[in-house]
Each structure stands twice: as structure tokens, then as C-alpha cells.
N, C-alpha and C positions, 0 to 999 in steps of 0.2 A: 503494499499500500504506499501511499504517498506520505513523505515526512517532510519536516521543515529543513530545507537546504539552505545553508549559509544565511540563516535569519530571514528568509523571505516570507516566513509565515505559513500557516497551513492553507492548503488549497481548498477552494470552496467546494460545495457538494456537487456542482456542475463540472468542475475540473476533475473531482475524483471519478465520477461517473464516466467521463471522457477517457480517463486513464484506464479504467476497467474495460471499457469497450475497445480500446486500442489494443490492450493485451489480449483480449478474447479474439480480436480479429487476427492478430499476428500468430496466435496458436492455431487457429483454425486454417489459416493459409499455409502454415507449416504442415498440418495434417493433409491438406489437399495436395501439396506439392510431393509428398511421398507416395500418395496413392494414385496420382494421375501423372501422365507423361507431360513434360514441360511443353507449353505452347510455343509456337514460332514467335520470335521477336517481332514487334510491330515494325512496319516498314519505316524506314528513315526519310523524313520529309525535310525539304529545304526550309530554313527559317524564312520568315517574311523580312522583306527589305523595308527598313524605316526611312522615311523621308521627312524633310522639314521644309516648309514653305514660309518664308518670311513676307510679311505684309509690306506694302509700299512704304508705310510710315516707319516700320523697322529698318528697312533698307535705306531710307533717308537719314535715319538717326545713325546708322552705321557709317555712312558716308561722311556726315558731320563729324562724328567722333574721330574718324581717321584724319580729317583735316585739322581738328584741333590739336590731336597728338603731334602733328608735324610743326605746329607753331612753337616758337620758343618760349620758355616759361618766363622770361624776363624781356620787357620792352627796351631793347638796348638804346633806341633813339631817345626815349623819354628819360631814361637814367642819365644819358650823356647831356640832355638839355638841363636837367636839374642840377647836375654837377657844374655845368658851366655858369648857371644862374647863381648858384652858391659861391662859386669862386669870384665872380664879378660883383657880388653884393646886390644883385638885382632880384633874387629870390626873397619874397616877403612872407612872412607867416602871418596869417590872420588868426589872432588868438581867440576871437569870438567863434569862428567857424570850428576851430580845433575844440573848444570848450563844448559847443553844441554837440559835436560828434561824440565826444567823450560821455556826455550826460545820455546820450541816445544809446551809447553802447552799455551803459549801466543799467538802463531800463530793461535790457534783454535778459538780466539775471534776476529779475524780480518776480 
């Protein structure tokens, strides 16, 4: 009969009944195999070929994703422009805009 294996608990009554019927089926199949000759094996069939069709939207997304992956992760021109503006003293920081963005960022965590 079923017992508690590795602390998994006792099987339910339905599980115990299934275990009993499985053991009866296996013993009766053993008896049948000794009293009757073995049946010919079932013919081998080729497995079905699986196929996938992507929607036009999925194909478009794939194309866009490939284009995005080819883009550089850093906009080198923008970095160079900001470096030049910093070096020449023309880059001005708007403290009000920065404060507003910091406060907006803080709202995300509430």
C-alpha cells in the first residue's frame, strides 16, 4: 500500500484506489502475456510535422527588433555635442527642469 514518501503526506482515497487498480492491471497484463502469444508490434508511423506561422504584426515586430538591435546603444553625435558645449561653457543646466524631473521620479515610488 501507499506510504508517506519523503514527507509528502498520505495519498488521498482516490489516489490509493488508482494505485490499487494500476497494480491489478499490471498483474493481469503479466498473466495475459504468459498465457497468450505476444502480439505483433504496432506499425511505426512518421511523426507529424509541426509548423508555425507568424502573423503580419509579429513579422513587423521582428523586423523592427532587428533594426533596433543594429542601432548603437549610445548616440555618439549627441554625446560629442554635449561634451563640446560643456567645454565651451555654452551648456546651461536648467535647475527648475531638473528639480521637476526629480520630483516626478520620486512620485513613481509612492
